[in-house]
C-alpha positions as CSV (number, residue, x, y, z in Angstrom):
1,M,-7.0,-7.3,2.6
2,D,-5.6,-10.8,3.5
3,S,-3.0,-11.4,6.2
4,Q,-1.0,-14.5,7.1
5,V,1.5,-15.3,9.9
6,F,3.8,-18.3,10.2
7,D,6.3,-19.2,12.9
8,S,8.2,-22.4,13.1
9,D,11.6,-24.0,14.0
10,D,10.9,-27.1,11.9
11,I,12.7,-27.0,8.6
12,E,10.3,-29.4,6.9
13,L,7.2,-27.4,8.0
14,T,9.0,-24.3,6.8
15,E,9.6,-25.8,3.4
16,D,6.0,-26.9,3.1
17,F,4.8,-23.4,4.1
18,L,7.1,-21.6,1.7
19,C,6.0,-23.8,-1.2
20,R,2.4,-22.8,-0.5
21,A,3.3,-19.2,0.0
22,Y,5.4,-18.8,-3.1
23,A,6.1,-21.8,-5.5
24,R,7.5,-25.3,-5.4
25,M,11.0,-25.1,-3.9
26,R,13.6,-27.1,-2.1
27,V,15.2,-25.7,1.1
28,S,17.9,-27.1,3.3
29,S,19.9,-25.9,6.3
30,S,23.2,-26.7,7.9
31,T,21.5,-26.2,11.3
32,P,18.1,-28.0,10.9
33,H,17.5,-28.0,14.7
34,H,18.0,-24.3,15.0
35,S,15.8,-23.1,12.1
36,R,13.5,-20.4,13.5
37,T,11.4,-18.9,10.7
38,H,9.0,-15.9,11.2
39,F,6.8,-14.9,8.2
40,R,4.1,-12.2,8.0
41,R,2.2,-11.4,4.8
42,A,-0.3,-8.7,4.0
43,S,-1.9,-8.7,0.5
44,M,-4.4,-7.0,-1.7
45,P,-5.3,-7.7,-5.3
46,L,-2.2,-8.2,-7.5
47,V,0.2,-7.3,-4.7
48,S,1.6,-9.0,-1.5
49,V,4.2,-7.6,0.9
50,D,5.9,-10.2,3.1
51,E,8.3,-9.7,6.0
52,L,10.6,-12.7,6.7
53,D,13.1,-13.3,9.5
54,L,15.2,-16.5,9.1
55,G,17.6,-16.8,12.0
56,F,19.7,-19.5,10.3
57,E,21.4,-20.4,7.1
58,M,19.1,-21.8,4.4
59,S,19.7,-22.7,0.8
60,Y,16.8,-22.4,-1.6
61,A,15.9,-23.4,-5.2
62,V,12.6,-22.0,-6.4
63,T,10.5,-22.7,-9.5
64,P,9.1,-19.7,-11.4
65,L,6.7,-17.6,-9.3
66,G,4.7,-16.1,-12.2
67,K,5.2,-12.8,-10.5
68,F,7.8,-10.1,-10.2
69,C,9.6,-10.8,-6.9
70,L,11.3,-7.8,-5.3
71,C,13.6,-8.3,-2.3
72,L,14.6,-5.6,0.3
73,V,17.3,-6.8,2.7
74,H,17.0,-5.4,6.3
75,E,19.6,-7.4,8.1
76,G,22.0,-10.3,7.2
77,T,22.9,-11.3,3.6
78,I,21.6,-13.3,0.7
79,Q,24.6,-15.1,-0.9
80,D,25.2,-16.7,-4.3
81,H,21.8,-15.7,-5.7
82,T,21.5,-17.0,-9.3
83,F,19.0,-17.1,-12.1
84,Q,19.6,-17.1,-15.9
85,G,22.7,-15.1,-16.6
86,V,22.9,-13.5,-13.1
87,R,24.9,-14.3,-10.0
88,D,25.0,-11.8,-7.2
89,S,24.9,-11.3,-3.4
90,F,22.8,-8.8,-1.4
91,G,23.2,-7.1,1.9
92,P,21.4,-4.6,4.2
93,G,19.6,-1.8,2.2
94,D,19.8,-3.6,-1.1
95,M,16.6,-3.5,-3.2
96,V,16.7,-6.1,-6.0
97,L,14.6,-8.2,-8.4
98,L,15.1,-11.8,-7.3
99,A,14.0,-13.1,-10.7
100,P,11.6,-12.4,-13.6
101,P,8.2,-14.1,-13.4
102,D,9.1,-16.9,-15.8
103,L,12.5,-18.0,-14.4
104,P,13.6,-20.2,-11.5
105,Y,16.2,-19.0,-9.1
106,A,18.4,-20.3,-6.2
107,G,20.7,-19.0,-3.5
108,R,21.5,-19.0,0.2
109,I,19.9,-17.0,3.1
110,C,22.4,-16.2,5.8
111,R,20.5,-15.2,9.0
112,T,18.5,-12.6,7.2
113,R,15.6,-10.4,7.9
114,Y,14.1,-9.2,4.6
115,N,11.1,-8.0,2.7
116,I,9.6,-9.8,-0.3
117,T,7.1,-7.9,-2.5
118,L,5.2,-9.8,-5.2
119,L,3.6,-8.0,-8.1
120,D,1.3,-9.5,-10.7
121,P,2.8,-8.8,-14.2
122,A,-0.5,-7.3,-15.2
123,L,0.1,-4.3,-12.9
124,L,3.2,-3.3,-14.9
125,D,1.3,-3.5,-18.2
126,Q,-1.5,-1.3,-16.7
127,V,0.8,1.5,-16.0
128,A,3.4,1.2,-18.7
129,A,2.8,4.0,-21.3
130,G,4.6,2.0,-24.0
131,A,3.0,-1.4,-23.4
132,D,2.7,-3.1,-26.8
133,P,0.7,-6.3,-26.8
134,S,2.3,-7.5,-30.0
135,R,5.7,-7.5,-28.2
136,G,4.4,-9.3,-25.1
137,P,4.3,-8.1,-21.5
138,V,6.6,-5.5,-20.2
139,R,9.8,-7.0,-18.8
140,L,12.5,-5.7,-16.5
141,T,15.9,-6.0,-18.1
142,G,18.1,-5.7,-15.1
143,H,17.9,-7.1,-11.5
144,R,19.3,-4.0,-9.8
145,P,17.8,-0.5,-10.0
146,H,19.6,1.8,-12.4
147,S,20.7,4.2,-9.6
148,P,20.9,4.5,-5.8
149,G,18.3,7.2,-5.9
150,A,15.9,5.0,-7.8
151,A,16.4,2.2,-5.3
152,R,15.7,4.5,-2.4
153,Q,12.5,5.8,-4.0
154,L,11.3,2.3,-4.7
155,T,12.1,1.3,-1.1
156,H,10.1,4.2,0.2
157,T,7.2,3.2,-1.9
158,V,7.3,-0.4,-0.8
159,L,7.4,0.7,2.9
160,Y,4.6,3.2,2.3
161,V,2.3,0.5,0.9
162,R,3.2,-1.8,3.8
163,D,2.9,0.7,6.6
164,H,0.1,3.0,5.4
165,I,-2.1,0.9,3.2
166,L,-1.8,-2.8,4.2
167,A,-1.2,-2.0,7.9
168,D,-4.8,-0.7,8.2
169,P,-7.4,-3.3,7.2
170,E,-10.1,-0.7,6.6
171,T,-7.9,1.3,4.3
172,A,-6.7,-1.7,2.4
173,R,-10.3,-2.8,1.8
174,E,-11.1,0.4,0.0
175,P,-11.0,-0.7,-3.6
176,L,-9.9,2.7,-5.0
177,L,-7.1,3.0,-2.5
178,A,-5.9,-0.6,-3.1
179,A,-5.9,-0.1,-6.9
180,A,-4.1,3.2,-6.6
181,A,-1.5,1.7,-4.2
182,G,-0.8,-1.2,-6.7
183,R,-0.4,1.2,-9.6
184,L,1.9,3.4,-7.5
185,L,4.1,0.4,-6.7
186,A,4.1,-0.8,-10.3
187,A,5.0,2.7,-11.6
188,S,7.9,2.9,-9.0
189,V,9.2,-0.4,-10.2
190,L,9.2,0.8,-13.8
191,A,10.9,4.0,-12.7
192,A,13.6,2.1,-10.8
193,F,14.5,-0.8,-13.1
194,P,15.5,-0.8,-16.8
195,N,12.6,-2.2,-18.8
196,T,11.1,-2.7,-22.2
197,A,8.3,-0.1,-22.0
198,R,8.4,2.7,-24.5
199,V,8.2,6.3,-23.2
200,E,7.7,8.7,-26.0
201,P,4.5,8.7,-28.2
202,T,4.8,7.5,-31.8
203,A,3.6,9.4,-34.8
204,Q,0.4,7.3,-34.8
205,D,-0.1,8.2,-31.1
206,R,0.2,11.9,-31.8
207,N,-2.3,11.5,-34.7
208,D,-4.7,9.7,-32.4
209,A,-4.5,12.3,-29.6
210,H,-7.4,14.4,-31.0
211,P,-10.3,15.9,-29.2
212,A,-12.6,13.0,-29.9
213,T,-10.2,10.7,-28.0
214,L,-10.2,13.1,-25.1
215,R,-14.1,13.2,-25.1
216,R,-14.3,9.4,-25.0
217,A,-11.8,9.2,-22.2
218,I,-13.4,11.9,-20.1
219,A,-16.9,10.3,-20.5
220,Y,-15.5,6.9,-19.4
221,I,-13.8,8.4,-16.4
222,D,-16.9,10.4,-15.4
223,D,-19.0,7.2,-15.6
224,H,-16.6,4.9,-13.8
225,A,-14.8,7.2,-11.2
226,D,-16.3,5.1,-8.4
227,Q,-14.4,2.0,-9.7
228,P,-10.7,1.1,-9.7
229,L,-9.4,2.5,-13.0
230,S,-6.1,2.1,-14.7
231,V,-4.7,4.2,-17.5
232,A,-4.8,1.1,-19.7
233,E,-8.5,0.7,-19.1
234,I,-9.2,4.3,-20.0
235,A,-7.1,4.0,-23.1
236,A,-8.9,0.9,-24.2
237,A,-12.3,2.7,-23.7
238,A,-11.0,5.5,-25.9
239,H,-9.7,3.0,-28.5
240,V,-6.1,4.3,-28.4
241,T,-2.8,3.4,-26.9
242,I,-1.8,4.6,-23.4
243,R,0.8,6.9,-25.0
244,A,-1.9,8.5,-27.2
245,L,-4.2,8.9,-24.3
246,Q,-1.6,10.6,-22.2
247,Y,-0.6,12.8,-25.1
248,A,-4.2,13.8,-25.7
249,F,-4.6,15.0,-22.0
250,R,-1.3,16.8,-22.1
251,R,-2.1,18.5,-25.4
252,H,-5.7,19.6,-24.8
253,L,-5.9,19.9,-21.0
254,D,-2.3,20.3,-19.8
255,T,-2.8,17.4,-17.3
256,T,-2.7,13.6,-17.2
257,P,-5.5,11.1,-17.2
258,L,-4.9,10.1,-13.6
259,A,-4.7,13.8,-12.5
260,Y,-8.1,14.4,-14.2
261,L,-9.5,11.2,-12.5
262,R,-8.3,12.6,-9.1
263,R,-10.1,15.9,-9.8
264,V,-13.3,14.0,-10.6
265,R,-13.0,11.9,-7.4
266,L,-12.3,15.1,-5.4
267,A,-15.6,16.5,-6.7
268,L,-17.4,13.3,-5.7
269,A,-15.8,13.5,-2.2
270,H,-17.1,17.1,-2.0
271,Q,-20.6,15.9,-2.8
272,D,-20.4,13.2,0.0
273,L,-19.1,15.8,2.5
274,R,-22.0,18.1,1.6
275,T,-24.6,15.4,2.3
276,A,-22.8,13.6,5.2
277,H,-23.6,16.0,8.1
278,G,-25.2,14.0,11.0
279,S,-24.6,10.6,9.3
280,G,-21.5,9.7,11.4
281,A,-19.3,9.7,8.3
282,T,-15.8,11.1,8.9
283,I,-13.5,13.0,6.6
284,E,-11.0,10.2,6.7
285,R,-13.5,7.6,5.5
286,I,-14.9,9.7,2.8
287,A,-11.4,10.5,1.6
288,A,-10.4,6.9,1.6
289,R,-13.6,5.9,-0.2
290,W,-12.5,8.2,-3.1
291,G,-8.9,7.0,-3.2
292,F,-7.2,9.6,-1.0
293,P,-5.1,7.8,1.6
294,H,-3.5,10.9,3.3
295,P,-6.1,13.0,5.2
296,G,-3.6,15.9,5.2
297,R,-3.0,15.8,1.5
298,F,-6.7,15.4,0.9
299,A,-7.4,18.4,3.0
300,A,-4.8,20.5,1.1
301,A,-6.1,19.5,-2.3
302,Y,-9.7,20.1,-1.1
303,R,-8.8,23.6,0.2
304,R,-7.2,24.5,-3.1
305,A,-10.3,23.4,-5.1
306,Y,-13.0,24.6,-2.8
307,G,-11.4,27.4,-0.8
308,A,-12.2,25.9,2.6
309,A,-11.3,22.9,4.8
310,P,-13.3,19.6,4.3
311,S,-14.6,20.1,7.9
312,V,-16.3,23.3,6.9
313,T,-18.3,21.4,4.2
314,L,-18.9,18.4,6.4
315,H,-20.5,20.5,9.2
316,N,-22.6,22.4,6.7
317,K,-20.9,25.7,7.3
318,T,-20.9,28.3,4.5
319,A,-18.1,27.6,2.0
320,P,-17.4,28.8,-1.5
321,G,-17.7,26.6,-4.5
322,P,-14.9,25.2,-6.6
323,A,-12.0,27.6,-7.3
């Protein structure tokens, strides 16, 4: 995990810093001698979550970022925000897409404390079931979520990634946790905003969802469960689309590829717990290593699978096998 902090009341230094943190931009202020800026960034591969507090009015004009840029306003307002075909203003509680990756945008910050979350477009393609390379990358077709409930869910996800993954450097350095958090965030974005991804499998997808596809996918998961995996990578290894892969798991196992992957990783965590007694390893670190960020949820899943708490296995007490 990388972190970065910036504090300044110099508008020129602020402009220079924001250009380096985001993209080439011009900023100006009607109160250049009272231009306190506070910035804090935490990042992991393909995702960064920034907290900004600008205690003054600042106009901005930004060149394309090459990333999806989400904004969550905590206090104050963002006025006259514009990009191609859009003009809008945002206030406390609003969760919006500031601009698609390939478009410039402009507007005015009015003494605002807000969150900026940047996602690499590749993340959305990894989790989009209907991603079609011939049609180009998945795009968001609206700058506001399609419902207040969707906006709230996305807000909760952004804050969860900020407070429970990126806030703990040891957790954020776990590659499986970081990859899972990025996919969770991307999936929440696709669930919140209208987009170009297809949802239902096509006739060809259904035809490809045969047992051989499932066997190839399972073999790939079993061999690579210790590495960050996306549904797109598993589908590529099985030589089918994401939709066909998901349909194969649903048809033959009544589950999803990622649910099966979690089951494999839970079994690997079980093996680590069995051999960790006396090594100083903790349940929390073993769970994190295998992509389980919540110790309580890990313990509940473990108990359902193995009929005992993880601590029973860790301390070499008698415990039944998998349920």
